[in-house]
C-alpha positions as CSV (number, residue, x, y, z in Angstrom):
1,M,-0.8,-11.6,-38.0
2,I,-3.1,-14.2,-36.4
3,D,-6.7,-14.5,-37.5
4,L,-8.9,-15.6,-34.7
5,G,-11.5,-16.8,-37.2
6,L,-9.2,-19.5,-38.7
7,Q,-8.9,-22.8,-37.0
8,T,-5.3,-23.3,-38.3
9,D,-4.2,-20.0,-36.6
10,L,-6.0,-21.0,-33.4
11,N,-4.3,-24.4,-33.4
12,R,-0.9,-22.7,-33.7
13,L,-1.8,-20.3,-30.9
14,H,-2.9,-23.0,-28.5
15,S,0.2,-25.1,-29.3
16,A,2.4,-22.1,-28.6
17,I,0.6,-21.5,-25.3
18,D,1.1,-25.1,-24.3
19,H,4.8,-24.9,-25.1
20,S,5.3,-21.8,-23.1
21,R,3.4,-23.3,-20.2
22,D,5.7,-26.3,-20.2
23,A,8.8,-24.1,-20.5
24,A,7.8,-22.1,-17.4
25,E,7.3,-25.2,-15.2
26,P,10.9,-25.3,-13.8
27,F,10.5,-21.7,-12.7
28,R,7.2,-22.5,-11.0
29,R,8.9,-25.4,-9.2
30,N,11.7,-23.1,-8.0
31,R,9.2,-20.6,-6.8
32,K,7.4,-23.3,-4.9
33,R,10.6,-24.4,-3.1
34,M,11.4,-20.8,-2.1
35,M,7.8,-20.3,-0.8
36,K,8.3,-23.5,1.4
37,E,11.3,-21.8,3.0
38,F,9.4,-18.5,3.3
39,V,6.5,-20.0,5.2
40,G,8.9,-22.2,7.3
41,S,8.4,-25.6,8.9
42,H,5.4,-24.7,11.2
43,Y,3.0,-23.4,8.6
44,N,1.4,-26.6,7.6
45,D,2.3,-30.1,6.4
46,N,3.2,-28.6,3.0
47,G,5.8,-26.2,4.4
48,A,9.6,-26.8,4.6
49,S,10.5,-30.4,5.2
50,H,13.3,-29.4,7.5
51,E,13.2,-27.1,10.5
52,V,13.7,-23.4,9.6
53,L,15.2,-21.9,12.8
54,V,16.1,-18.4,11.4
55,N,13.9,-17.4,8.5
56,L,16.2,-15.0,6.7
57,L,14.0,-15.1,3.5
58,A,10.9,-14.0,5.4
59,M,12.8,-11.2,7.2
60,T,14.2,-9.9,3.9
61,A,10.9,-10.1,2.2
62,D,9.3,-8.0,5.0
63,V,12.0,-5.4,4.8
64,Y,11.7,-5.1,1.0
65,T,7.9,-5.0,1.0
66,I,7.7,-2.3,3.7
67,G,10.4,-0.3,2.0
68,L,8.8,-0.3,-1.5
69,A,5.0,-0.6,-0.8
70,A,4.2,0.7,2.6
71,G,1.6,3.3,1.5
72,S,-0.9,4.0,-1.2
73,P,0.7,5.8,-4.2
74,C,0.0,9.4,-4.9
75,V,-0.7,10.0,-8.6
76,S,0.3,13.2,-10.3
77,I,-1.4,14.1,-13.6
78,T,0.1,17.0,-15.6
79,T,-0.4,18.5,-19.0
80,P,1.5,21.1,-21.0
81,H,-1.8,22.7,-21.9
82,R,-2.5,25.4,-19.4
83,E,-6.3,25.5,-20.1
84,L,-6.5,21.8,-19.0
85,W,-4.7,22.3,-15.6
86,P,-8.0,22.5,-13.6
87,F,-9.3,19.3,-15.0
88,A,-6.0,17.6,-14.6
89,Y,-6.1,18.4,-10.9
90,Q,-9.7,17.2,-10.7
91,W,-8.7,13.9,-12.4
92,Q,-5.7,13.6,-10.2
93,Q,-7.9,13.8,-7.0
94,A,-10.4,11.3,-8.5
95,I,-7.8,8.7,-9.3
96,N,-6.1,9.1,-5.9
97,S,-9.5,8.5,-4.3
98,F,-10.3,5.6,-6.5
99,V,-6.9,3.9,-5.9
100,K,-7.7,3.9,-2.2
101,E,-11.2,2.6,-2.8
102,I,-10.0,-0.4,-4.7
103,R,-7.3,-0.9,-2.0
104,F,-4.4,-0.9,-4.5
105,A,-1.9,-0.5,-1.6
106,E,-2.7,-4.0,-0.4
107,T,-2.5,-5.4,-4.0
108,H,0.8,-3.5,-4.5
109,Q,2.3,-5.2,-1.5
110,Q,1.3,-8.6,-2.7
111,I,2.8,-7.9,-6.2
112,V,6.1,-6.6,-4.6
113,L,6.2,-9.8,-2.6
114,D,5.7,-11.9,-5.7
115,A,8.5,-10.0,-7.4
116,F,10.9,-10.8,-4.5
117,F,10.5,-14.5,-5.3
118,S,10.0,-14.4,-9.1
119,F,7.9,-11.7,-10.7
120,G,4.8,-9.7,-10.0
121,I,1.8,-9.3,-12.3
122,A,-0.9,-6.7,-12.2
123,K,-4.0,-7.0,-14.3
124,I,-5.8,-3.7,-15.2
125,Y,-9.1,-4.2,-16.7
126,Q,-12.8,-3.2,-16.8
127,A,-14.9,-5.8,-15.0
128,E,-18.0,-6.2,-17.1
129,W,-19.9,-9.2,-15.9
130,E,-20.1,-11.5,-12.9
131,P,-17.6,-10.7,-10.2
132,I,-14.4,-12.8,-10.3
133,Q,-13.0,-14.0,-7.0
134,F,-9.2,-13.2,-6.6
135,D,-9.0,-14.1,-3.0
136,E,-11.3,-15.2,-0.2
137,D,-12.5,-11.6,0.4
138,I,-11.4,-9.8,-2.7
139,W,-13.9,-9.5,-5.6
140,A,-13.8,-7.4,-8.7
141,D,-16.7,-4.9,-8.7
142,P,-18.5,-5.5,-12.1
143,G,-18.6,-2.5,-14.4
144,R,-15.8,-0.6,-12.8
145,P,-12.0,-0.3,-13.5
146,Y,-10.0,-2.6,-11.4
147,I,-6.3,-3.6,-10.7
148,G,-5.8,-7.1,-9.4
149,R,-2.9,-9.3,-8.6
150,I,-2.3,-12.4,-10.8
151,S,-0.5,-15.3,-9.2
152,P,2.7,-16.2,-11.2
153,D,1.2,-19.8,-11.2
154,D,-1.8,-18.5,-13.2
155,F,0.1,-16.3,-15.6
156,G,2.0,-17.2,-18.8
157,M,3.8,-15.5,-21.6
158,D,5.6,-16.2,-24.8
159,M,8.8,-18.0,-23.7
160,T,10.5,-18.0,-27.1
161,V,11.4,-14.3,-27.1
162,K,14.3,-12.6,-25.4
163,E,12.5,-9.5,-24.0
164,I,9.1,-9.1,-22.3
165,R,8.1,-6.3,-24.6
166,R,8.5,-8.6,-27.6
167,C,6.0,-11.2,-26.3
168,R,3.4,-12.2,-28.9
169,F,0.9,-13.4,-26.3
170,M,0.3,-13.3,-22.6
171,W,-2.5,-14.9,-20.6
172,D,-3.9,-15.5,-17.2
173,E,-6.0,-18.4,-16.0
174,Y,-8.9,-18.2,-13.5
175,R,-12.0,-20.1,-12.4
176,V,-15.6,-18.8,-12.5
177,S,-19.0,-20.2,-11.9
178,W,-20.2,-22.6,-14.7
179,E,-23.7,-21.1,-14.3
180,A,-22.4,-17.6,-14.9
181,V,-20.7,-18.7,-18.1
182,Q,-23.9,-20.4,-19.3
183,T,-26.1,-17.4,-18.6
184,S,-23.7,-14.8,-19.9
185,E,-25.0,-13.0,-23.0
186,D,-21.5,-11.8,-24.0
187,F,-20.2,-15.3,-24.7
188,D,-20.5,-17.3,-27.9
189,R,-23.3,-19.7,-27.4
190,S,-21.8,-22.3,-29.8
191,V,-18.6,-22.4,-27.8
192,I,-20.5,-22.8,-24.5
193,N,-22.4,-25.8,-26.0
194,E,-19.0,-27.6,-26.5
195,M,-17.8,-26.9,-22.9
196,N,-18.3,-28.7,-19.6
197,P,-17.4,-27.8,-16.0
198,T,-13.7,-28.5,-15.1
199,S,-12.0,-29.7,-12.0
200,K,-9.3,-27.6,-10.4
201,W,-7.2,-30.7,-10.0
202,E,-7.1,-31.2,-13.8
203,R,-4.0,-29.5,-15.0
204,S,-3.7,-31.2,-18.4
205,D,-4.5,-29.5,-21.7
206,E,-7.3,-31.9,-22.5
207,Q,-10.8,-31.1,-21.6
208,V,-12.4,-33.0,-18.7
209,H,-15.2,-35.0,-20.2
210,D,-16.1,-37.1,-17.2
211,I,-17.7,-34.2,-15.4
212,T,-21.2,-33.8,-16.7
213,S,-22.9,-30.4,-16.8
214,G,-24.2,-29.4,-13.4
215,S,-24.0,-32.8,-11.8
216,V,-20.4,-33.2,-10.4
217,T,-18.3,-30.7,-8.6
218,D,-15.0,-30.7,-6.7
219,D,-15.4,-31.7,-3.1
220,D,-14.5,-28.3,-1.8
221,D,-16.7,-26.4,-4.3
222,Y,-20.4,-25.8,-3.7
223,E,-21.2,-25.4,-7.4
224,P,-19.7,-26.5,-10.7
225,M,-16.8,-24.3,-11.9
226,V,-15.0,-23.8,-15.2
227,D,-11.5,-22.7,-16.0
228,L,-11.0,-19.8,-18.4
229,M,-8.1,-17.9,-19.7
230,D,-7.7,-14.3,-21.0
231,V,-5.1,-14.3,-23.8
232,Y,-3.7,-10.9,-24.7
233,L,-2.5,-10.5,-28.3
234,P,-0.5,-7.3,-28.7
235,E,-0.5,-7.4,-32.5
236,L,-4.3,-7.3,-32.6
237,H,-4.7,-5.1,-29.5
238,K,-7.3,-7.6,-28.3
239,V,-8.0,-10.0,-25.4
240,A,-9.5,-13.3,-26.3
241,V,-11.4,-15.3,-23.7
242,F,-10.8,-19.1,-24.2
243,P,-11.8,-22.2,-22.2
244,R,-8.7,-23.3,-20.3
245,H,-9.0,-26.9,-21.5
246,G,-10.2,-26.2,-25.1
247,K,-8.5,-25.9,-28.5
248,G,-11.3,-24.1,-30.4
249,R,-12.7,-20.6,-30.8
250,P,-12.8,-18.0,-28.1
251,L,-15.8,-17.3,-26.0
252,K,-15.4,-13.6,-26.5
253,V,-12.9,-11.1,-28.1
254,L,-12.4,-7.7,-26.4
255,D,-10.7,-4.6,-27.7
256,V,-8.1,-3.1,-25.4
257,G,-6.9,0.4,-25.1
258,P,-3.7,1.8,-26.5
259,E,-2.0,1.7,-23.1
260,G,-0.2,-1.6,-23.6
261,G,-2.8,-4.2,-22.7
262,P,-4.2,-5.5,-19.4
263,F,-1.0,-7.0,-17.9
264,E,1.9,-5.2,-16.3
265,M,5.0,-7.0,-14.9
266,L,7.2,-6.0,-12.0
267,T,10.7,-7.5,-12.0
268,F,13.8,-6.5,-10.1
269,A,16.6,-8.2,-12.1
270,D,16.6,-9.0,-15.8
271,V,18.5,-11.9,-17.4
272,P,20.1,-11.0,-20.8
273,D,18.4,-12.7,-23.8
274,N,15.8,-14.4,-21.5
275,V,12.2,-13.3,-21.0
276,M,12.1,-14.8,-17.5
277,P,13.7,-12.4,-14.9
278,S,15.9,-13.3,-11.9
279,S,14.9,-12.3,-8.4
280,P,16.4,-11.4,-5.0
281,A,15.2,-14.6,-3.4
282,Q,16.9,-16.7,-6.0
283,N,20.2,-15.2,-5.1
284,L,19.7,-15.3,-1.3
285,M,18.3,-18.8,-1.2
286,P,21.7,-20.7,-1.0
287,L,22.8,-18.6,1.9
288,H,19.5,-19.0,3.7
289,L,19.8,-22.8,3.3
290,L,23.4,-22.9,4.4
291,Y,22.8,-20.7,7.5
292,N,19.8,-22.8,8.6
293,G,21.8,-26.0,8.0
294,L,24.6,-24.8,10.3
295,M,22.0,-23.6,12.9
296,R,20.4,-27.0,12.9
297,K,23.8,-28.7,13.3
298,Q,24.7,-26.4,16.2
299,S,21.3,-27.1,17.7
300,R,21.9,-30.8,17.7
301,Q,25.4,-30.3,19.1
302,A,24.0,-28.0,21.9
303,K,21.4,-30.6,22.8
304,R,24.0,-33.3,23.0
305,Q,26.1,-31.3,25.4
306,K,26.3,-32.6,28.9
307,T,28.5,-32.2,32.0
308,N,29.2,-35.2,34.3
309,P,31.2,-35.3,37.6
310,V,33.5,-38.3,37.7
311,Y,35.6,-39.8,40.5
312,R,38.2,-42.6,41.1
313,P,37.2,-45.5,43.3
314,A,39.5,-44.2,46.0
315,G,37.6,-40.9,46.0
316,A,34.1,-42.2,46.5
317,E,33.7,-40.6,49.9
318,D,35.0,-37.3,48.7
319,A,32.5,-37.5,45.8
320,K,29.6,-38.1,48.1
321,R,30.6,-35.2,50.3
322,M,30.8,-32.9,47.3
323,Q,27.4,-34.1,46.1
324,R,25.8,-33.2,49.4
325,H,27.2,-29.7,49.7
326,G,25.8,-26.7,48.0
327,D,27.4,-23.9,46.1
328,G,30.0,-21.9,47.9
329,E,30.3,-24.3,50.9
330,W,33.7,-25.6,52.1
331,I,34.2,-29.3,51.6
332,K,36.7,-31.5,53.3
333,V,38.3,-34.0,50.8
334,N,41.3,-36.3,51.0
335,N,42.5,-35.8,47.5
336,P,40.7,-33.3,45.1
337,N,42.4,-35.0,42.1
338,D,40.2,-38.0,42.7
339,V,37.1,-36.0,41.6
340,S,36.7,-34.0,38.4
341,V,34.2,-32.9,35.8
342,V,33.9,-34.1,32.2
343,N,32.2,-32.1,29.5
344,Q,30.9,-33.9,26.4
345,G,29.5,-32.5,23.2
346,G,28.6,-28.8,22.7
347,V,28.7,-26.4,19.8
348,D,31.8,-26.5,17.7
349,Q,33.5,-23.2,17.9
350,G,34.7,-23.3,14.3
351,N,31.2,-23.9,13.0
352,L,29.8,-21.1,15.3
353,A,32.3,-18.6,13.8
354,F,31.5,-19.8,10.3
355,S,27.8,-19.4,10.8
356,M,28.3,-15.9,12.1
357,G,30.3,-15.1,8.9
358,V,27.5,-16.6,6.7
359,Y,25.0,-14.4,8.5
360,D,27.1,-11.3,7.8
361,L,27.5,-12.4,4.2
362,F,23.7,-12.7,3.9
363,D,23.2,-9.3,5.4
364,R,25.6,-7.8,2.8
365,A,24.1,-9.8,-0.1
366,A,20.6,-8.5,0.9
367,G,21.8,-4.9,0.7
368,N,22.8,-4.2,4.4
369,L,19.6,-5.6,5.7
370,T,20.3,-4.5,9.3
371,A,20.4,-0.8,8.2
372,M,17.4,-1.2,5.8
373,A,15.3,-2.7,8.7
374,G,16.5,0.0,11.1
375,L,17.6,-2.7,13.6
376,G,20.5,-0.7,15.0
377,A,23.4,1.7,14.4
378,Q,26.1,0.6,12.0
379,T,28.8,3.0,12.9
380,G,29.9,5.1,15.9
381,T,29.2,8.5,14.5
382,V,26.2,10.2,13.0
383,G,28.0,11.3,9.9
384,Q,29.2,7.8,9.0
385,E,25.7,6.5,9.8
386,E,24.2,8.9,7.2
387,L,26.7,7.8,4.6
388,I,25.8,4.1,5.2
389,H,22.1,4.8,4.9
390,S,22.7,6.8,1.7
391,A,24.6,3.8,0.3
392,V,21.6,1.6,1.3
393,S,19.4,4.0,-0.6
394,R,21.6,3.6,-3.6
395,K,21.4,-0.2,-3.2
396,E,17.6,0.1,-3.2
397,A,17.5,2.6,-6.0
398,K,17.2,0.1,-8.8
399,M,14.2,-1.7,-7.1
400,Q,12.6,1.6,-6.3
401,D,13.0,2.9,-9.8
402,R,11.5,-0.3,-11.3
403,D,8.6,-0.3,-8.8
404,H,8.0,3.4,-9.4
405,A,7.8,2.8,-13.2
406,F,5.6,-0.2,-12.7
407,V,3.1,1.7,-10.5
408,A,3.1,4.7,-12.9
409,K,2.2,2.4,-15.9
410,C,-0.6,0.8,-13.8
411,M,-1.9,4.3,-12.9
412,G,-1.8,5.4,-16.5
413,R,-3.8,2.4,-17.6
414,L,-6.2,2.8,-14.8
415,G,-6.7,6.4,-15.8
416,H,-7.4,5.3,-19.4
417,L,-10.1,3.0,-18.1
418,M,-11.6,5.8,-16.1
419,W,-11.5,8.0,-19.2
420,T,-13.4,5.5,-21.3
421,D,-15.8,4.4,-18.6
422,K,-19.2,6.0,-19.5
423,F,-20.8,5.3,-16.2
424,L,-18.1,5.8,-13.6
425,N,-19.0,8.5,-11.0
426,I,-16.7,9.4,-8.1
427,P,-18.2,12.0,-5.7
428,L,-15.5,14.3,-4.3
429,S,-15.4,17.7,-2.6
430,E,-12.6,19.9,-1.5
431,E,-12.5,22.7,1.1
432,V,-12.0,26.1,-0.7
433,A,-9.6,27.4,2.0
434,P,-8.5,25.9,5.4
435,H,-10.9,26.4,8.3
436,T,-13.6,28.1,6.1
437,G,-16.0,25.2,6.0
438,V,-16.8,26.0,2.4
439,Y,-16.4,23.1,-0.1
440,S,-16.4,22.9,-3.9
441,D,-17.6,19.9,-5.9
442,I,-14.7,18.2,-7.8
443,S,-16.5,15.0,-8.5
444,W,-15.5,12.8,-11.4
445,T,-18.2,12.2,-14.0
446,P,-17.9,11.1,-17.6
447,E,-19.4,14.3,-19.1
448,Q,-16.7,16.4,-17.4
449,R,-13.8,15.1,-19.5
450,E,-11.8,17.8,-21.2
451,G,-9.4,17.5,-24.1
452,D,-7.9,14.2,-25.3
453,F,-6.5,11.4,-23.1
454,F,-3.0,11.7,-24.7
455,Q,-2.7,15.3,-23.6
456,Y,-2.1,14.2,-20.0
457,N,0.9,12.7,-18.4
458,F,0.7,10.2,-15.5
459,D,3.3,9.9,-12.8
460,V,3.6,8.7,-9.2
461,E,5.4,10.6,-6.4
462,P,8.4,8.3,-5.8
463,Y,8.3,8.5,-2.0
464,S,4.6,8.3,-1.6
465,M,4.8,4.5,-1.2
466,N,7.7,4.4,1.2
467,Y,7.3,3.9,4.9
468,E,8.0,7.1,6.9
469,P,7.7,7.1,10.7
470,P,5.8,10.0,12.3
471,Y,8.9,11.5,13.9
472,A,10.5,11.8,10.4
473,K,7.4,13.8,9.3
474,T,7.7,16.1,12.2
475,Q,11.4,16.6,11.5
476,R,10.6,17.5,7.9
477,M,8.0,20.0,9.2
478,E,10.6,21.6,11.5
479,R,13.1,21.8,8.7
480,L,10.5,23.5,6.5
481,I,9.8,26.1,9.2
482,G,13.5,26.7,9.6
483,A,13.9,27.2,5.8
484,F,11.1,29.8,5.8
485,Q,12.8,31.7,8.7
486,N,14.8,34.0,6.5
487,L,11.9,34.5,4.2
488,Y,9.4,35.4,6.9
489,P,9.7,39.2,6.4
490,L,8.7,38.7,2.8
491,I,5.9,36.4,3.9
492,Q,4.6,39.1,6.3
493,E,4.7,41.7,3.6
494,A,2.5,39.5,1.5
495,G,0.0,39.2,4.4
496,G,1.1,35.8,5.5
497,T,1.5,34.6,9.0
498,L,2.4,31.3,10.7
499,D,-0.7,29.3,11.8
500,V,0.5,28.1,15.2
501,Q,-2.8,26.5,16.0
502,E,-2.7,24.4,12.8
503,L,0.9,23.6,13.5
504,F,0.0,22.1,17.0
505,K,-2.9,20.2,15.4
506,Q,-0.7,18.6,12.8
507,Y,1.9,17.8,15.3
508,G,-0.7,16.0,17.4
509,E,-1.9,14.1,14.5
510,L,1.5,12.9,13.4
511,L,2.6,12.0,16.9
512,R,-0.8,10.4,17.7
513,F,-1.4,12.9,20.5
514,P,-4.6,14.7,19.6
515,Q,-4.6,16.7,22.8
516,A,-1.5,18.6,21.7
517,D,-3.5,21.6,20.4
518,Q,-5.3,21.8,23.8
519,L,-2.1,22.3,25.8
520,I,-2.1,26.0,24.8
521,T,-5.2,28.3,24.9
522,F,-5.5,30.4,21.8
523,S,-7.3,33.7,22.0
524,T,-8.1,33.5,18.3
525,P,-10.2,30.5,17.2
526,N,-8.5,30.0,13.9
527,S,-6.2,31.6,11.3
528,V,-9.1,33.0,9.2
529,E,-10.3,35.4,11.9
530,R,-6.8,36.6,12.9
531,P,-5.8,40.1,12.0
532,G,-2.8,40.6,9.7
533,P,0.8,41.0,10.8
534,Q,1.3,43.6,13.5
535,G,5.0,44.3,13.7
536,E,7.9,42.1,14.8
537,S,6.0,40.6,17.8
538,Q,4.1,38.2,15.6
539,G,7.0,37.2,13.3
540,M,9.9,34.9,13.8
541,P,13.1,36.5,15.2
542,A,15.4,37.9,12.5
543,E,18.4,36.3,14.1
544,T,18.8,33.2,16.3
545,T,21.7,31.7,18.1
546,R,22.1,27.9,18.1
547,N,24.7,26.1,20.2
548,Y,25.7,22.6,19.2
549,V,27.3,20.4,21.9
550,R,28.8,17.1,21.0
551,H,29.2,14.3,23.6
552,N,31.4,11.3,22.9
553,V,29.6,8.3,24.6
554,P,31.6,5.1,24.5
555,T,29.5,2.1,23.3
556,G,30.1,-1.5,22.6
557,G,30.5,-1.0,18.8
558,T,28.3,-1.9,16.0
559,Q,26.8,-5.3,15.5
560,E,29.3,-6.1,12.7
561,S,32.3,-5.1,14.8
562,R,31.1,-7.1,17.7
563,S,30.6,-10.1,15.4
564,N,34.2,-9.8,14.1
565,V,35.6,-9.7,17.7
566,L,33.6,-12.7,18.7
567,Q,34.7,-14.7,15.6
568,Q,38.3,-13.9,16.4
569,A,37.9,-15.2,19.9
570,L,36.2,-18.4,18.7
571,M,39.0,-19.0,16.2
572,N,41.6,-18.6,19.1
573,N,42.8,-15.3,17.7
574,A,43.0,-13.2,20.9
575,P,41.4,-9.8,20.5
576,N,43.2,-6.7,21.8
577,Q,42.3,-5.0,25.0
578,D,40.2,-2.3,23.4
579,Q,38.2,-4.9,21.5
580,M,37.5,-6.9,24.7
581,A,36.6,-3.7,26.6
582,S,34.0,-2.8,23.9
583,M,32.4,-6.2,24.3
584,M,31.7,-5.3,28.0
585,R,29.7,-2.2,27.0
586,P,26.2,-2.0,25.5
587,P,26.1,-2.2,21.7
588,A,25.6,0.9,19.6
């Protein structure tokens, strides 16, 4: 076990960090190449060097991000101890409120996007001193639990192991104000005396000695800055804060909780016997490059295409008369064979068919991207369409499961920080019953903690982060009411009744039509003042009759079938009459 008080152990630690940083350099370069394709050729001068006509990577990244991290997660806290249930619910409401306060939904989307290209890293920690800037407008609130995104370029881990859970060290690098470091009472003064401000452009492991304290800064910094790194050592359950360009003692050593340290990694594809994961973008990158290369070639061919009328010397007069006449006019000529039209260039039909095949292959490799993005029907019947979407869900299941486990671990660590925070106060209140206007205080304060932290289980509702359109929510509401239909007599016996006014209100909120509850005038202001059930007139009918009418509407087929027909035509394989007829109708 490493001893942070021995210089020989520190030398080995710094040497191991340098080795792992160098070993990860090829992965950083690959990520940078994929990011250039992602931003395209019109982002800035540092984007793709060639024109990206159809950005398949960006489209796929958007679909994956909205599919996995569209909303803020809903945390569920349970406990097998019945006497702790009330406090578990109170803690659950507090952490759900706090997650929204720190805008974790935005951070989660950024981490999912990172995992699409390589891996995503979340840092869960207690900000204790000067705020650290993670982005232009995102700062950690000092003295409060926080979950932040760490760029893969600023993160490192032990590259000599075969599994992430066996890493002997992990670290992240960041820049803070040199003045803040000098004035911090938490840092070792003897280590500060050996430090100097550092330049962001200095990426070597040697300390920058040509920048004197407080006198020289980078051109785009308004004050001297210094690079630090937080090194997590799982064996010690500690985080050591080191100067980024130093080889000596740490500035500070922090104890971490028993929840696995400050870092949590999100990956979508593991590589056996390798600590670095694979990613969806790595597998889709060759098809993206191939398709755009074909599109650029076809673009050049299309631009070279031209149509020129030609004529023989004997037909000069006929050519002049044809030039003067407009479309549809009769023209007198001596010999129409003396005048003709020559077409040059144009898109090669074989390349066009091949590019369409490449696009279909990319769509399949991405997991039926068209269906995932909701860009159109894939089949001619509803039943087949549901089967395809269920298959798409199975395709996404691995990523969803990994993301769900990732968020659940982050929430557990955030809950541990809230548990140990002696000053955190989250004011909350909850209405005792709907429409009563009476609220109870369920605020989170340190003195209200009950039991032991390990008596609680943290989980995340799997579908709380997925995108769901308003009409889907209304359909779920309708199915719920339909499911209660047979149980309504029992509901009436228990004194229950359907709150139609609340139903119209929620419909209006979901459909963004707040005037919905004003379309009908209710004699009773709300459900609280209504009398109990009064016979069958207030209940749902015991029996209902539903008629289902199925209409067969001919369409132009799915996008995939139309693509196949067009490819046959381009390759001189004549489609049959039914296929040609479908191409004349609107697509499904």
